[in-house]
C-alpha positions as CSV (number, residue, x, y, z in Angstrom):
1,X,113.9,-27.2,-145.6
2,X,111.6,-29.8,-144.1
3,X,112.0,-28.3,-140.7
4,X,110.2,-25.1,-141.8
5,X,106.4,-24.8,-141.1
6,X,104.7,-21.6,-142.3
7,X,102.0,-22.1,-139.6
8,X,104.2,-20.3,-137.1
9,X,104.1,-17.2,-139.3
10,X,100.7,-17.3,-140.9
11,X,99.0,-14.0,-141.3
12,X,102.1,-11.9,-140.3
13,X,103.2,-8.6,-142.0
14,X,105.0,-10.6,-144.7
15,X,101.8,-12.5,-145.6
16,X,99.8,-9.2,-145.7
17,X,102.2,-7.8,-148.3
18,X,102.5,-11.0,-150.3
19,X,98.9,-11.8,-150.4
20,X,97.7,-8.2,-151.1
21,X,100.0,-8.2,-154.2
22,X,98.9,-11.7,-155.2
23,X,95.2,-10.9,-155.2
24,X,95.9,-7.7,-157.1
25,X,97.7,-9.6,-159.8
26,X,94.9,-12.2,-160.0
27,X,92.3,-9.5,-160.3
28,X,94.2,-8.1,-163.3
29,X,94.5,-11.5,-164.9
30,X,90.7,-12.0,-164.4
31,X,90.0,-9.0,-166.7
32,X,90.6,-11.1,-169.8
33,X,88.5,-14.1,-170.8
34,X,91.4,-16.3,-171.7
35,X,92.2,-18.9,-169.0
36,X,95.5,-18.7,-167.0
37,X,97.5,-20.9,-164.7
38,X,98.9,-20.1,-161.2
39,X,101.9,-22.2,-160.2
40,X,102.9,-22.1,-156.5
41,X,106.3,-23.6,-155.9
42,X,106.2,-23.6,-152.1
43,X,102.5,-24.0,-151.2
44,X,102.7,-25.0,-147.6
45,X,99.5,-26.3,-145.9
46,X,97.2,-24.0,-147.9
47,X,95.4,-22.7,-144.8
48,X,96.0,-22.3,-141.1
49,X,94.2,-22.2,-137.8
50,X,95.1,-19.1,-135.8
51,X,93.2,-19.9,-132.6
52,X,94.9,-23.1,-131.7
53,X,98.1,-25.2,-132.2
54,X,101.3,-23.9,-133.6
55,X,100.0,-20.6,-134.9
56,X,99.5,-19.5,-131.3
57,X,103.2,-20.0,-130.3
58,X,104.3,-16.6,-131.7
59,X,100.8,-15.2,-132.8
60,X,102.5,-13.2,-135.5
61,X,99.2,-12.6,-137.2
62,X,98.3,-10.1,-134.4
63,X,100.8,-7.7,-135.9
64,X,99.7,-8.6,-139.5
65,X,96.2,-9.3,-140.6
66,X,95.0,-8.8,-137.0
67,X,96.0,-5.1,-137.2
68,X,93.7,-4.7,-140.2
69,X,90.8,-6.8,-139.1
70,X,88.6,-4.0,-137.6
71,X,89.8,-1.2,-139.9
72,X,87.1,0.7,-141.8
73,X,89.3,2.9,-143.9
74,X,91.2,0.3,-145.9
75,X,92.6,1.3,-149.3
76,X,91.1,-0.7,-152.1
77,X,93.9,-3.3,-152.5
78,X,93.8,-4.0,-148.7
79,X,90.0,-4.0,-148.6
80,X,90.1,-6.8,-151.3
81,X,92.7,-8.7,-149.3
82,X,90.9,-8.4,-145.9
83,X,87.6,-9.4,-147.5
84,X,89.2,-12.6,-148.9
85,X,90.5,-13.5,-145.5
86,X,87.1,-12.7,-143.9
87,X,85.5,-15.2,-146.3
88,X,87.4,-17.9,-144.4
89,X,86.0,-16.5,-141.1
90,X,82.2,-16.2,-141.7
91,X,81.5,-16.3,-138.0
92,X,83.3,-13.0,-137.5
93,X,86.4,-13.5,-135.3
94,X,89.8,-14.0,-136.9
95,X,90.4,-17.8,-136.4
96,X,91.6,-19.0,-139.8
97,X,94.1,-17.7,-142.3
98,X,94.0,-18.9,-146.0
99,X,97.4,-19.2,-147.5
100,X,98.3,-18.5,-151.1
101,X,96.7,-21.7,-152.5
102,X,93.3,-21.0,-151.0
103,X,93.4,-17.3,-151.8
104,X,94.3,-18.0,-155.4
105,X,91.8,-20.8,-155.8
106,X,88.9,-18.7,-154.7
107,X,90.0,-15.7,-156.8
108,X,90.4,-17.8,-159.9
109,X,87.7,-18.7,-162.4
110,X,86.4,-22.2,-163.2
111,X,88.4,-22.2,-166.4
112,X,91.7,-21.4,-164.7
113,X,94.1,-23.9,-163.3
114,X,96.2,-24.1,-160.1
115,X,99.4,-26.2,-159.7
116,X,100.9,-26.6,-156.2
117,X,104.2,-28.0,-155.0
118,X,105.0,-28.9,-151.4
119,X,107.7,-31.2,-149.9
120,X,106.8,-31.4,-146.2
121,X,105.0,-34.7,-145.6
122,X,102.6,-33.2,-143.0
123,X,101.8,-30.1,-144.9
124,X,101.2,-31.9,-148.2
125,X,98.4,-33.9,-146.5
126,X,96.9,-30.7,-145.0
127,X,97.2,-29.0,-148.4
128,X,95.2,-31.7,-150.1
129,X,92.5,-31.5,-147.4
130,X,92.3,-27.7,-147.5
131,X,92.1,-27.6,-151.3
132,X,89.4,-30.2,-151.4
133,X,87.3,-28.2,-148.9
134,X,88.1,-24.8,-150.4
135,X,85.5,-24.5,-153.1
136,X,83.1,-26.6,-155.3
137,X,85.1,-28.5,-157.9
138,X,88.4,-27.4,-156.4
139,X,90.1,-30.7,-156.9
140,X,89.3,-30.6,-160.7
141,X,91.0,-27.2,-161.0
142,X,94.0,-27.8,-158.8
143,X,96.8,-30.4,-158.9
144,X,99.2,-31.1,-156.0
145,X,102.6,-32.7,-156.1
146,X,104.9,-33.6,-153.3
147,X,108.0,-32.4,-155.1
148,X,110.7,-29.7,-155.1
149,X,108.9,-26.8,-156.7
150,X,112.1,-25.2,-158.0
151,X,112.6,-28.2,-160.3
152,X,109.0,-29.3,-160.8
153,X,108.1,-25.9,-162.1
154,X,110.0,-26.3,-165.3
155,X,107.9,-29.2,-166.6
156,X,104.9,-26.9,-166.5
157,X,106.3,-24.0,-168.5
158,X,104.9,-22.6,-170.6
159,X,101.4,-23.4,-169.5
160,X,99.0,-24.6,-172.2
161,X,97.0,-21.3,-172.0
162,X,100.2,-19.2,-172.4
163,X,98.9,-17.0,-169.6
164,X,99.9,-17.4,-166.0
165,X,101.6,-16.4,-162.8
166,X,104.4,-18.3,-161.0
167,X,104.7,-17.6,-157.3
168,X,108.0,-18.5,-155.7
169,X,108.3,-18.0,-151.9
170,X,110.6,-20.5,-150.2
171,X,111.5,-20.1,-146.5
172,X,115.1,-19.0,-147.2
173,X,116.2,-20.9,-144.1
174,X,118.6,-22.6,-146.4
175,X,120.8,-19.8,-147.9
176,X,121.0,-21.8,-151.1
177,X,117.3,-20.7,-151.8
178,X,118.6,-17.3,-152.8
179,X,120.7,-18.8,-155.5
180,X,118.0,-21.2,-156.6
181,X,115.5,-18.3,-156.9
182,X,117.7,-16.5,-159.4
183,X,118.5,-19.6,-161.4
184,X,114.9,-20.7,-161.4
185,X,113.8,-17.4,-162.8
186,X,116.4,-17.5,-165.5
187,X,115.2,-20.9,-166.6
188,X,111.6,-20.0,-166.2
189,X,111.9,-16.9,-168.3
190,X,113.7,-18.9,-171.0
191,X,110.6,-21.1,-171.3
192,X,107.9,-18.5,-170.5
193,X,109.2,-15.1,-171.3
194,X,105.8,-13.4,-171.3
195,X,104.6,-15.0,-168.0
196,X,104.2,-13.3,-164.7
197,X,106.7,-14.2,-162.0
198,X,106.3,-13.2,-158.4
199,X,109.1,-13.7,-155.8
200,X,108.6,-13.1,-152.1
201,X,111.8,-12.5,-150.0
202,X,112.7,-11.5,-146.4
203,X,114.4,-8.3,-145.5
204,X,117.3,-9.5,-143.3
205,X,120.7,-8.1,-142.4
206,X,122.4,-10.7,-144.5
207,X,124.2,-10.3,-147.8
208,X,122.1,-12.9,-149.6
209,X,118.9,-10.9,-148.7
210,X,120.4,-7.5,-149.4
211,X,121.6,-8.4,-152.9
212,X,118.7,-10.5,-154.1
213,X,116.6,-7.8,-155.7
214,X,119.6,-6.4,-157.6
215,X,120.2,-9.8,-159.2
216,X,116.6,-10.2,-160.1
217,X,116.5,-6.8,-161.8
218,X,119.0,-8.0,-164.4
219,X,116.9,-10.9,-165.6
220,X,114.1,-9.1,-167.5
221,X,113.3,-5.6,-168.8
222,X,109.9,-5.2,-167.1
223,X,109.9,-5.5,-163.3
224,X,108.5,-4.1,-160.1
225,X,110.0,-4.3,-156.6
226,X,108.1,-3.5,-153.5
227,X,109.3,-3.6,-149.9
228,X,107.7,-3.1,-146.5
229,X,109.8,-2.5,-143.4
230,X,107.9,-2.8,-140.1
231,X,110.6,-2.5,-137.4
232,X,114.1,-1.2,-136.8
233,X,116.7,-3.9,-137.6
234,X,118.1,-5.3,-134.4
235,X,121.6,-4.6,-133.1
236,X,122.5,-8.3,-133.2
237,X,121.5,-8.4,-136.9
238,X,119.0,-11.2,-136.3
239,X,115.4,-11.6,-137.4
240,X,113.3,-10.3,-140.2
241,X,112.5,-6.5,-140.2
242,X,110.3,-6.6,-143.3
243,X,109.9,-8.3,-146.6
244,X,109.7,-7.7,-150.3
245,X,107.9,-8.9,-153.4
246,X,109.6,-8.8,-156.8
247,X,107.5,-9.2,-159.9
248,X,108.6,-9.7,-163.5
249,X,106.0,-8.7,-166.2
250,X,103.8,-7.0,-163.5
251,X,100.3,-5.6,-164.3
252,X,100.7,-1.9,-165.4
253,X,98.0,-1.0,-162.8
254,X,99.9,-2.4,-159.8
255,X,102.4,0.3,-159.2
256,X,99.8,3.2,-158.9
257,X,97.6,1.0,-156.7
258,X,100.6,0.2,-154.4
259,X,101.6,3.9,-154.2
260,X,98.1,4.6,-152.8
261,X,98.3,1.6,-150.4
262,X,101.8,1.5,-148.9
263,X,101.8,4.7,-146.8
264,X,98.6,3.6,-145.1
265,X,99.9,0.0,-144.6
266,X,103.2,1.2,-143.2
267,X,101.6,3.4,-140.6
268,X,99.3,0.6,-139.4
269,X,101.8,-2.3,-139.3
270,X,104.8,-0.4,-137.9
271,X,106.1,-2.2,-134.7
272,X,107.5,-0.2,-131.8
273,X,107.1,3.4,-130.9
274,X,109.8,5.5,-132.6
275,X,111.0,2.6,-134.7
276,X,112.0,2.6,-138.3
277,X,109.2,1.7,-140.7
278,X,108.8,2.4,-144.3
279,X,108.3,1.1,-147.8
280,X,110.0,1.1,-151.1
281,X,108.5,0.9,-154.6
282,X,110.7,0.6,-157.7
283,X,109.8,-0.1,-161.3
284,X,112.0,-0.7,-164.3
285,X,110.5,2.4,-165.9
286,X,111.2,4.7,-163.1
């Protein structure tokens, strides 16, 4: 929806989970010399100021990346993630947060390619500016389209290199997004069966959210589903109490690394004394 702006939520607990997993997958892809593509269907503005403007309205980053900022005992996956965010804050304090496009662009190699979709007219301009400033030669490696990523994705599959990761993380403010995620994955896998697909989704007390992972599990034989709950669901059944990331064709190294990471992360990001916090980790082989 064009009313949604991710800047209000930048760096929150959902971004911590999503971007920790994203960087772990890219690190795995980087282990082979053959180039790959990353396709982000809902890129947003690419990067966000946390110390001014809209991000200060709710300051959700304080209970996300902010809770990790000064930690010295980070597990390896989180150490990699926090280091990536700190590269956007060379002066020390947490003032900026790089979204998925900037994190991916900086993690990728010169031979790899990034393809970004965004519909919002304000965010598409910011995205172009942020990508241009992100790294030397960034504009040659990244292409940006003001287009619906659900539909634009299909023209790019399979990528020329036959290696890649598709990141799908709509706002879900429009409940049709749940249906479109499932249908997009079906079509995407028909074109790129060996590709990596990564779906972020909110944990809500709504049927569409509760049933999404079950529908995704039926689409492919090799999958991983990770969830992080940071607070007790509210009595009025409103608001997000956590989030999940579902991967198809995940790196074999990811599940063991997440098992090491998630207990620590849950303890640090839990909100409210005595509240319900926890994590889930399922794989198709378990």
